[in-house]
C-alpha positions in Angstrom: 98.3 31.8 112.3 100.5 29.6 110.0 97.6 29.0 107.7 96.8 32.7 107.6 100.3 33.7 106.8 100.6 31.1 104.1 97.3 32.1 102.5 98.2 35.8 102.6 101.6 35.1 101.0 99.9 33.2 98.2 97.2 35.8 97.6 99.7 38.6 97.6 100.8 37.4 94.1 97.2 37.6 92.8 96.8 41.0 91.1 93.0 40.9 91.6 93.4 40.5 95.3 92.7 43.6 97.4 95.7 43.7 99.7 94.5 46.7 101.7 91.1 45.1 102.2 92.8 42.0 103.7 94.8 44.1 106.1 91.7 46.0 107.1 89.8 42.8 107.6 92.5 41.5 109.9 92.6 44.7 112.0 88.8 45.0 112.2 87.5 41.4 112.4 90.7 39.7 113.5 91.5 42.2 116.3 89.0 44.9 117.0 85.8 42.9 117.1 87.3 39.9 119.0 88.6 42.3 121.6 85.1 44.0 121.8 83.5 40.6 122.1 85.9 39.6 124.9 85.3 42.8 126.8 81.5 42.7 126.5 81.4 39.1 127.7 83.5 39.7 130.8 80.3 39.8 132.9 78.4 37.2 130.9 77.6 33.9 132.6 77.6 30.9 130.2 74.6 28.7 130.1 75.1 25.1 131.3 75.6 22.7 128.4 76.9 19.2 128.1 80.3 18.8 126.4 82.2 15.5 126.5 85.6 14.5 125.2 84.6 11.5 123.0 86.4 9.9 120.1 83.1 8.6 118.8 81.7 12.1 118.8 84.7 13.4 116.9 84.3 10.6 114.3 80.6 11.5 113.8 81.6 15.2 113.5 84.1 14.3 110.9 81.4 12.5 108.9 79.2 15.6 109.2 82.0 17.7 107.8 82.6 15.4 104.9 78.8 15.4 104.2 78.6 19.2 104.3 81.6 19.5 102.0 79.9 17.1 99.5 76.7 19.1 99.8 78.5 22.4 99.1 80.2 20.9 96.0 77.4 18.8 94.5 74.3 19.2 96.6 72.7 22.3 95.0 72.9 21.0 91.5 71.8 17.5 92.4 68.8 18.8 94.4 67.5 20.7 91.4 67.7 17.9 88.8 64.2 16.7 89.3 62.5 20.0 90.0 60.4 21.7 87.3 62.2 24.5 85.5 59.3 27.0 86.1 59.8 26.5 89.8 63.5 27.1 89.6 62.8 30.3 87.6 61.1 31.8 90.6 63.4 33.8 92.8 61.1 33.2 95.8 61.1 29.5 95.3 64.9 29.5 95.0 65.0 31.6 98.2 63.0 29.0 100.1 64.8 26.0 98.5 68.2 27.2 99.6 66.9 27.7 103.1 65.3 24.2 103.3 68.5 22.6 102.0 70.7 24.4 104.5 68.3 23.6 107.4 68.4 19.9 106.6 72.1 19.6 106.0 73.4 21.9 108.7 70.9 21.5 111.4 68.4 18.6 111.1 70.8 15.8 110.2 73.6 16.7 112.6 71.1 17.3 115.5 69.4 13.9 114.9 72.7 12.1 114.8 73.9 13.6 118.0 70.5 13.3 119.6 70.0 9.6 119.0 73.6 8.4 119.1 74.9 10.4 122.0 71.7 11.7 123.7 72.3 15.4 123.3 69.3 17.7 123.5 68.5 21.1 122.1 69.6 22.7 125.4 73.1 21.2 124.9 73.4 23.3 121.7 72.5 26.5 123.5 68.8 26.5 122.8 67.4 27.1 126.3 64.6 29.1 127.9 67.4 30.4 130.2 69.1 31.8 127.1 66.1 33.9 126.4 66.0 35.2 130.0 69.8 35.9 129.7 69.1 38.2 126.8 67.3 40.5 129.2 70.1 40.1 131.7 73.9 39.6 131.5 73.9 38.6 127.8 72.1 41.8 126.8 75.2 44.1 126.7 77.0 41.6 124.5 74.2 41.4 121.9 73.4 45.1 121.9 77.0 46.3 121.7 78.2 43.9 119.0 75.1 44.2 116.9 75.2 48.0 117.0 79.0 48.0 116.3 78.6 45.7 113.3 75.6 47.6 111.9 77.5 50.9 112.1 80.6 49.4 110.5 78.5 47.8 107.7 76.6 51.1 107.0 79.6 53.4 106.8 82.3 51.0 105.5 80.7 47.8 104.2 80.4 47.4 100.5 77.3 45.3 100.8 75.4 48.2 102.4 76.2 50.6 99.5 72.6 50.4 98.1 71.2 51.5 101.5 73.7 54.4 101.7 72.9 55.5 98.2 69.2 55.6 99.0 68.2 52.9 96.6 65.5 51.7 99.0 62.6 53.9 100.0 61.7 54.7 103.6 58.7 52.3 103.5 60.8 49.6 102.0 63.3 50.0 104.8 60.7 50.2 107.5 59.1 46.9 106.3 62.1 45.2 104.8 64.6 45.6 107.6 62.6 43.9 110.4 61.4 41.1 108.0 64.8 40.6 106.6 66.3 40.4 110.1 63.7 37.8 111.2 64.5 35.8 108.1 68.3 36.0 108.6 67.9 35.1 112.3 66.8 31.6 111.1 68.3 31.3 107.6 71.8 32.5 108.6 71.8 32.6 112.4 70.3 29.2 113.2 71.8 27.3 110.3 75.4 28.6 110.5 75.7 29.2 114.3 74.2 25.8 115.2 76.6 24.0 112.9 79.8 26.0 113.2 79.6 27.2 116.8 77.3 24.9 118.8 78.4 21.7 117.1 81.9 22.1 115.5 83.4 24.6 118.0 81.9 22.9 121.1 83.1 19.4 120.1 86.6 20.7 119.3 86.8 22.7 122.5 85.8 19.6 124.5 88.3 17.4 122.7 91.3 19.7 123.1 90.1 20.9 126.5 90.6 24.5 125.2 88.1 27.1 124.2 90.8 28.9 122.2 91.4 25.7 120.2 87.7 25.5 119.6 87.5 29.0 118.3 90.6 28.6 116.1 89.5 25.3 114.5 86.0 26.5 114.0 87.2 29.7 112.3 89.2 27.6 109.8 86.3 25.3 109.1 83.9 28.3 108.8 86.1 29.9 106.2 87.0 26.7 104.2 83.3 25.9 104.0 82.9 28.8 101.6 85.8 27.8 99.3 83.8 25.5 97.0 81.5 28.4 96.1 84.5 30.5 94.9 85.6 27.6 92.6 82.3 26.2 91.3 80.1 29.3 91.1 82.8 31.7 90.0 82.1 33.7 93.2 85.6 35.0 93.0 84.5 37.7 90.6 82.8 39.6 93.5 85.1 38.3 96.1 88.1 40.1 94.5 90.2 37.1 93.5 89.3 37.0 89.8 86.5 35.4 87.9 88.1 32.0 87.7 90.1 31.5 90.9 92.4 28.5 91.3 91.7 26.0 94.0 94.7 27.3 96.0 93.6 30.9 95.7 90.1 30.0 96.7 91.3 28.1 99.8 93.7 30.9 100.7 91.0 33.6 100.4 88.6 31.6 102.5 91.3 31.5 105.3 92.5 35.0 105.0 89.2 36.8 104.8 86.3 34.6 106.0 88.0 32.6 108.7 89.0 35.8 110.4 85.4 36.9 110.3 84.3 33.9 112.4 86.6 34.6 115.4 84.4 37.1 117.2 81.3 34.8 116.8 83.3 32.0 118.3 84.3 34.2 121.3 80.7 35.1 122.0 79.6 31.4 121.9 82.5 30.3 124.1 81.7 32.8 126.8 77.9 32.6 126.7 76.9 29.2 125.3 73.7 31.0 124.2 72.8 30.2 120.6 70.1 32.9 120.6 72.8 35.5 121.3 75.0 34.6 118.4 72.0 34.2 116.1 71.0 37.8 116.8 74.5 39.1 116.2 74.9 37.0 113.0 71.5 38.3 111.7 72.7 41.9 112.4 75.9 41.3 110.6 74.2 40.1 107.4 71.3 42.5 107.5 72.4 45.5 105.5 74.2 43.5 102.8 71.1 41.4 102.2 68.1 43.7 102.7 68.0 45.0 99.0 67.8 41.4 97.6 65.2 40.5 100.2 63.1 43.5 99.3 63.3 42.8 95.6 62.6 39.1 96.0 59.5 39.6 98.0 58.2 42.7 96.3 58.2 44.9 99.3 
């Protein structure tokens, strides 16, 4: 809360910052969706996973966070140095390249470290056959309600869904593109981000502090701050409403005020279900409408 207030106070002085949007973000994603997530998970039974309080695990987690930060700052550019320019000119190749990089950095390396050093298995990160069965049982209301709520919100109020609202995609493009894009996002965004931020960071922090609330709060901060390098290095602030060349302070503040808040309801779902498949589905639904146009254009649907 202190970080949020400090970030908001700093951004309030930025004339490019959408103040009303920030307040709306707080009300919708900081209050409404977390409450909805809490209510829908009242009857959900969490899957059994192994979570230990271990200083060694926290040290390895810290190394993972440092490595991820380094990747976000320098990784994309370094990974493209030795690739042919004609490959990089292909939107489809870049699409797949980004996915492979994220899969290695956010999933493969952390999993292998925790598998061979501490003996964790996939089931301890919420990947269980019981999780699939739970999606047809007490986890189904959680997934259906939150996915439907976020899709309705995105369609009517989300800026990313404007091309869909304006009819820029044909009926056939939507019929083919929506399910394919959802399947892609289920892995590209759902698995990558939910495994790292929820099943790894949040679970370890919750075990260390013996508090699911602490796990959600710390994970939300890390989730938001992970996006700050992009605002600084790739001038993403132009579309993120903090100016075309945001300062480091503004980028960090924006990450906390806007993006950290958005990670809270995902954290609640993970804390109360321990089902990675459930949060992967909800995450894919969250990103679906804002990304479907680019997906359709990239793959020529």
